[in-house]
GUNU-696427 format. One record per atom (N, C-alpha, C): x, y, z. Coordinates in steps of 0.2 Angstrom, whole numbers, plus 5000, padded with zeros to 4 digits. Atoms other than C-alpha are relative to their C-alpha. Layout:
N
XYZ
...
END
This chain:
434
500049935003
516254334388
500650014995
499549995005
517254374372
500450065002
499549954999
518754484374
500250044994
499849965006
519154624362
500850025001
499349985000
521054644358
500150054995
499849955005
521554804350
500749994996
499450015003
522854804337
500650035003
499449964997
523954924347
500149975007
499850034993
523854814363
500649965000
499450044999
525354724370
499849945004
500250064996
525054544376
500649954999
499550055000
526254404380
499949954995
500150055005
525354284369
499450034996
500549975004
524354374356
499549954997
500550055003
522754294349
500250004993
499950015007
522854224332
499450034996
500649985004
521854314319
499849954995
500250065004
521054154313
499250005000
500749995001
519254164306
499849944995
500250055003
518154034299
499850024992
500249995007
517954014280
499449964998
500650045001
516253964274
499949984992
500050025007
516253864258
499350004997
500750005003
514753864246
499749945001
500350064998
514453684250
499849995007
500150014993
514353714268
499350015003
500749994997
512753704279
500050075003
500049934997
513353874286
499950064995
500049955005
513253964269
499250024999
500749985000
511654064267
499649974994
500450045006
511253974250
500149935000
500050075000
511553804256
499349974999
500650045002
510253684249
500149935002
499950074999
510053514257
499849954995
500250045005
509153454242
500450004994
499550005006
510553494230
500349944999
499850065002
511053344221
500850004999
499350005002
512853284218
500150034993
499949985007
512653314200
499950084999
500149935000
511953494203
500650035002
499449974997
513453534214
500649994995
499450015004
514753464202
499950044993
500149955006
513953564187
500150075002
499949934998
513953724197
500850015001
499349994999
515753694202
500450004994
499650005006
516353654185
499950064996
500149945003
515453794177
500350065003
499749944997
516053924189
500850005000
499350015001
517853854187
500250034993
499949985007
517753884168
499950075000
500149935000
517054054171
500550045004
499449974996
518354104184
500650004996
499450015005
519754044172
499950054995
500149955006
518954154158
500150075003
499949934997
518954304170
500750015001
499349994999
520754284175
500450014994
499750005007
521254254157
499950074997
500249935003
520354414151
500450055004
499649944996
521154524165
500750004998
499350005001
522854464161
500150024992
500049985007
522554484142
500050085000
500049935001
522054664145
500650045003
499549974997
523454704157
500649994995
499550015005
524654634144
500050054994
500149965005
523954744131
500150085001
499949934998
523954904141
500650025003
499449994997
525554874149
500050035007
500049974993
525054944166
499549975004
500450054995
524454834180
499550045004
500549964996
523554984189
499450024996
500649975004
522355024174
499649944997
500550055002
521454854172
499350025002
500749994998
519554884172
499749935001
500350075000
519254694173
500249975007
499850034994
519254604190
499749934999
500350064999
519054414191
499649995006
500550014994
517654354202
499849935001
500250074999
517254184210
499349995001
500750014999
515454174207
499849925000
500350074999
514554014213
500549955003
499650044996
516053944222
500450055005
499649964996
517454004234
499750005007
500250004993
517254054252
499850075002
500349944997
516354184262
500450015007
499749994993
517054264279
499550055003
500349954996
516154354292
500550055003
499649954997
516854524298
499550055002
500449944998
516254684306
500450064999
499649945002
516654854301
499750065003
500249944997
516555024309
500050005008
500149994993
516255094327
499450045001
500150074998
515055024333
500149954994
499950045006
515454874322
499349974997
500550035003
514254814309
500249944996
499850065003
514254634303
499950004992
500050005008
514654604284
500249924999
499850065003
514754444274
500350014993
499649985006
516154454261
500349944997
499650065003
516954344248
500750015000
499350005000
518754304250
500249994993
499850005007
519654334234
500750024999
499249995002
521554314230
500150034993
499949985007
521154374213
499950084999
500149935000
520754554218
500350035007
499649984994
521654664231
499650055004
500349954996
520354794238
499449975004
500650014996
519154764252
499550054999
500649955001
517454844248
499449975003
500750024998
515754834256
499550064998
500649955002
514054924252
499950055006
500049954995
513855084261
499450044998
500649955000
512355204265
500450074999
500650015004
511755314257
500149964993
500050045006
511455194242
499750044994
500349985006
511255274225
499749944996
500250075002
511155094219
500349955003
499750054997
511354944229
499649944999
500450075000
510854754229
499849985007
500350034993
509954664243
500649965003
499550044996
511054594257
499649985006
500350034994
510654484272
500250035006
499749974994
511654584285
499850075000
500249934999
511454754292
500450054995
499749955004
511954904281
500550045004
499549964997
513555004285
499950074998
500149935001
513255184287
500650045003
499349964997
514955284288
499850065004
500249944996
514055434295
499949985008
500250024993
513655334311
500649965003
499450034997
515455264313
500550055002
499549964997
516655354324
500750004998
499450025002
518155274316
500150014992
500049995007
517755314298
500450074998
499649945003
518955434288
500149994993
499950005007
518955474270
500750014998
499349995002
520555464260
500050054995
499849955005
521255614250
500449964994
499750035006
522055594233
500749995001
499350015001
523755524230
500349965006
499850034994
523855414246
500449944997
499650065003
525155264245
499549944998
500450055003
524455134234
499550024996
500549985004
523255234225
500049984992
499950025007
524055184208
499849934999
500350075000
523455004212
499349995000
500750005000
521655044213
499750004994
500450005006
520554994199
499550054999
500449955001
519655134192
500150065004
499949944996
520455264203
499950064997
500149935003
519955444201
500050045006
500049954995
520255604211
499550054999
500649965000
518655704214
500150055005
499949954995
519155864222
500649985004
499550034996
520255794236
499749945003
500350074998
519155634238
500349954995
499850065004
519955474232
499449954998
500650045002
518655364222
500249944996
499850065004
518655194214
499449984996
500550035004
517655104201
500249934998
499850075002
517754914200
499549974995
500550045005
516954814185
500349935000
499850075000
516954624187
499749974993
500250045006
516854514172
499449975002
500750034998
515054454171
499550055002
500549944999
514254624175
500050035007
500049974993
514454644194
500550065000
499649944999
515154814199
500050035007
500149974994
515554924214
500450074998
499849935001
515855114214
499950045006
500149964994
516155234228
500750035002
499449964998
517455324239
500549955004
499550034996
519055264247
500150035007
500049984993
519255274266
500449965004
499650044995
520055214282
499449985005
500550034995
519055104294
500349955005
499850054996
519154984308
499649934999
500450075001
518754794306
500149965006
500150044994
518254674320
499949934997
500150075002
518554484317
499949965006
500150054995
517854344327
500549944998
499550055000
519154214330
499849935001
500350075000
519054024330
499949985008
500150014992
519254034350
499550045003
500549964997
517754144351
500250075003
499849944998
518754294354
499950054995
500149955006
518754454344
500750045000
499449965001
520254554337
499850064995
500249945004
520054734331
500750034996
499549975004
521154804317
499850074998
500249935002
521154994314
500450034994
499749965005
521555114301
500149974993
499950045006
521355004286
499650034994
500349985006
521055054268
499549964997
500550045003
519455004260
499650044995
500449975005
518155044247
499350005003
500749994997
516455114253
499550014994
500450015006
515255064239
499350035000
500749975000
513755184235
499649984994
500450035006
513355114218
500349934998
499850075001
513454934217
499549964996
500550035005
512654814204
500249925000
499850075000
512554624205
499549974995
500450035005
511954524190
499649945002
500350064997
511454364200
499850015007
500250004993
510454384215
500049945004
500050064996
510654204220
500750005003
499450004997
512454254225
499950045007
500149974993
512554304244
500750035002
499449964997
513854434248
499950075001
500149934999
513954614254
500650044997
499449975002
515654644247
500649954999
499550045002
517354574243
500650015005
499449994996
518854544254
500649984996
499450015005
520354564243
500649985003
499450024997
521854464247
500549994994
499550005006
522754494230
500750035002
499349984999
524554544228
500250074999
499849935001
524454734225
500250035007
499849984993
525354814240
499650065002
500349954996
524654944252
499249995000
500750004999
522854914248
499749935001
500350064999
522654724249
500149985008
500050024993
522254654266
500649955002
499450044999
523754534264
500550045003
499549964997
524954674267
499850055005
500349954994
523854794278
500049965006
500050044994
523754644290
500649965002
499450034998
525554594291
500449964995
499650035006
526254524274
500049935001
500050075000
525754354279
499249985000
500750034999
524154244277
500049934999
500150075002
523654064277
499349985000
500750044999
522153954274
500149935000
500050084999
521753774278
499449984997
500650025003
520553684267
499949925001
500150074999
519853514272
499549974994
500450045005
518453414263
499450054998
500549955003
517353544253
499449974998
500650045002
516153404248
499649995006
500350024994
515653374266
499650075003
500349934998
514353514271
500050015008
499949994992
514653474290
500750025002
499349994998
516453504289
500150085001
500049934997
516753674299
500750025001
499349984998
518653684300
500450034995
499649965005
519153774284
500150075004
499949944997
519953934290
500550054997
499549955002
520954094286
500350035006
499649974995
522354164296
500350064997
499749945003
522954344294
500650025004
499549974997
524554424299
500549955003
499450034997
525954364311
499949935002
500250074997
524954214318
499949954994
500150055006
524854134300
500449945001
499650075000
525353954298
500550004994
499550005005
526953974288
500549945001
499750064998
527453794289
500049954994
500050065005
527953644278
500550024995
499549995005
528953634262
499850074996
500249935004
529053804252
500350004993
499849995007
529253854234
499950084999
500049935001
529654034228
499350034997
500749965002
528154154225
500250064996
500049945004
528054274211
499450034999
500649965001
526854414208
500050034993
500249975007
526154454191
499350024999
500749985002
524654554186
499650005007
500450004994
524154564205
499849935002
500250074998
524054374206
500749965003
499450044997
525154244215
500149944995
499850055004
526154134204
500549955003
499550054997
527153974208
500349974994
499650035005
528453874198
499849935000
500150075000
527753704194
500549974995
499450035004
529153594187
499849944996
500250065004
528353434183
499449965004
500550044997
526953304188
500249935000
499950085000
527053124193
499349975002
500550044998
525752994194
500249935003
499750064997
526152864207
500850015000
499350005001
528052834205
500250024993
499849985007
528052884187
500050084999
499949935002
528653054182
499850014993
500249995007
527753124167
500550044996
499449965004
528953184153
499750064997
500349945002
528253354152
500550054998
499549955002
529153494142
500250045006
499849964994
530153594155
499750074999
500349935001
529353754147
499350005000
500850005000
527553694148
499750055005
500349964995
527253784164
500450075002
499649944999
528453934163
499750064998
500349935002
527954114162
500550034996
499549975005
528754204147
500150075002
499949934999
529454374147
499450054999
500649965001
527854444140
499449995004
500650014995
526754374154
499649944998
500450065002
526054224145
500349945004
499850074996
526054054153
500050015007
499950004993
526454024171
499449965003
500450034996
525553944185
499750045006
500349954995
524354044196
499649955005
500350034995
523753984213
499450045002
500649964999
521954034217
499549975005
500550024995
520654024231
499350004998
500750005002
519154054221
499849954994
500150055005
519253914208
500049935002
500150074997
518653744212
500549954996
499650055004
519453644198
500750034998
499349985002
521253654191
500050004992
499950005008
521653704173
500750004999
499350005002
523253654166
500250014993
499849995007
524153714150
500049934997
500150065003
523853584137
500649964999
499450045000
525653524136
500149965006
500050044994
525553464154
499349955000
500750034999
523653414153
500049944996
500050065005
523853294138
500349945003
499650064998
525153184146
499649975007
500450034994
524153174163
499449974998
500650035003
522553134153
500249934998
499950075004
523352994143
500249955006
499850044995
524152924159
499449975004
500650024997
522552914168
499549964996
500450045005
521652844153
500349935000
499750065000
522952704153
499949965006
500050044994
522852664171
499349985001
500750024999
520952654170
499849944996
500250055004
520952534156
499949935003
500250074997
520152364161
499850015007
500249994993
519652444178
499350025000
500749975000
518152554175
499950024993
500249985007
517152594160
500050084999
500049935002
517452764152
499450024997
500649975003
516052874148
500250054995
499849965005
516352954131
499850075000
500249935001
516353144128
500350024994
499849985007
516553234112
500750035000
499349965000
518053344117
500349995007
499650014994
519353334130
499850055005
500149954995
518853494138
499349995004
500650014997
517153424142
500149955006
499850044994
518053314155
500149924998
499850075001
518753134157
499649975005
500550034995
517353034165
500049925000
500150074999
517052854171
499449985004
500650024996
515652754178
500349975006
499850034994
515852714196
500050065006
500049964995
516052794213
500750015003
499349994998
517652884219
500249965006
499850034993
517652824237
500049935000
500050085000
517252644232
500549974995
499650035006
518152614215
500750024999
499349985001
519752714217
500449995006
499550024994
520452644233
500649974997
499450025002
522252624230
500250034993
499849975007
522252734214
500650045001
499449964999
523952814212
499950085001
500049934999
524152994219
500350044994
499649955004
524553134207
500350055004
499649964996
525853244213
500350064996
499749945003
526253424208
500750025003
499349994997
528153454210
500250074998
499849935001
528653634213
500750025001
499349984999
530353724213
500150015007
499950004992
531153714230
499949945003
500150064997
530553544233
499349995003
500750014998
528753574238
499549964996
500550055004
527353454233
499350025002
500750014998
525453454232
499849934998
500250075001
524853274233
499250004999
500750015001
523153244225
499849935000
500350075000
522353084230
499350004997
500650015005
520753024222
499550055002
500549954998
519553144232
500250074998
499849935002
520553294226
500150004992
499950015007
520853224209
499449994995
500650015003
519153174204
499450035004
500649974997
517353244207
499449954998
500650045002
515753134208
499550054997
500549965004
514553194195
499349975000
500650034999
513153084200
500149935004
499950074996
512752914208
500549954998
499650055003
513752814196
500550034995
499649965005
514852944187
500450055003
499649954998
516353034191
500550034995
499649975005
517553154181
500650035003
499449974998
519353214182
499950085002
500149934998
519353384191
500650044998
499549965004
520753444180
499850014993
500249995007
520353524164
500650034996
499549975004
521453584149
499950085000
500149935001
521753774148
499750024993
500249985007
521453774129
500150074999
499949935001
522253944130
500750004996
499450005004
523453944115
500450075001
499749935000
523754134117
500450015007
499749994993
524154134136
500449945003
499750064997
524553954140
500050005007
500149994992
523953994158
499849945003
500350054996
523753864171
499850035007
500349984994
522753884187
499949945005
500150064995
522853774203
499450025004
500649984996
521153774211
499949975007
500150024993
520453734228
500049935001
500050074999
520153554226
500749975000
499350024999
521953524223
500450025006
499749984994
522353614239
499649975006
500350044995
521153504249
500549965005
499650044995
521953434265
500750035001
499449974999
523253564265
499950075004
499949934997
523753724275
500550034995
499649975005
524353844262
500250075003
499749934997
525453994269
500350044995
499749955005
525954144259
500450055005
499549964996
527454244266
500250054995
499849955005
527554404256
500650045002
499449984998
529154454265
500649964997
499550055002
530154294261
499849994992
500250025007
529154284244
500049934999
500050075001
528754104247
499349985002
500650034998
527253994248
500149935003
499950064996
527153854260
499449955000
500550055000
526253684259
500149955005
500050054994
525853574274
499449965000
500650045000
524753424272
499849995008
500250004993
523653424288
499250005000
500750004998
521953394295
499850075003
500149934998
521353574297
499750005007
500350004994
520453524313
500650015006
499550004996
522153504321
500350075001
499749935000
522553694318
499550045004
500549964997
520953754326
500250015008
499949984994
521153844342
499450015005
END
């Protein structure tokens, strides 16, 4: 029988708020298709990564132009990739399936009564039937970080518009969340700020989610600060549909372990300082300024949970591209592409033909590393074709780089918003399951 642990309860050994992450490729995902081919999957992942990068880029451009982080009307969204998480909201609890997004900071779900809502696979949340639901008045702490915030009488409201056309509009409120933990227990957290969406629009009904679980960097409203200023996620093999050990940990039980690098927050996103890249024992001669963020907010390296591929500023990508081309000469046949942004591809099978291929290492300030072995560096695009899972940013204006989830495979990544550090620990996520 599952036990319920209230956030106010005192225990000698509190349960860890660790919950399963469901990747788009997992058999647990509602849209999982066992007949999807390797080529179909790689096309979806690459297309969604390019779209996600465009979203991030557009949001940052807008914030730079208006000079006010709280007034961006554009939210990046990880369509077609990323992770879902199950949680329950209200008293009694109603199950919801939401997208985990480090690119936005507000939790919202669809609420009754619906002026306009999209179809969802789980039960609808009716705030009138919840004993713990409380509306928020105007001017509450953090209101200035809410996208599309408006005061209507004494009712706080929000309006989110996602690039691509999705949107959510409704009221801001407080509510209880119930999480199922990895050890089959349950943990309840109370009095959490969220968005209750009464007008919601989704352009692609193939996407399955009821709302968004915002883990972005804006204080007060993000679940990252509301649940304890720490969170961690562990990502294993996202290519294996049977792998079930990807998980998210929230609050004081988060795995804040391994080598660390300073964390910066810009535009509501998490930035890290990438200093250089090595291939095997060879350090690439990348311009020290290639990955730096400038005083006007251009450049920099963002770490993201919703993008599969990695995009690097051209100054770093070009040298990595050339080094890999040189290493492959005489080993595998290159498949020509018209332009570099279409990918660097070869004939072969990653697991068979790249045994012993030198690892690519991202070296961060403070001594932390991300080591990308062949399974994180390349993506199979068919039976006899694979491509580099790193693309050039081709962003002359912003020069932005984004580290995607493939590069974070086989790592536990811990965010400590009190120390302002990110921690990387290479580990099999199964070893962290409780």
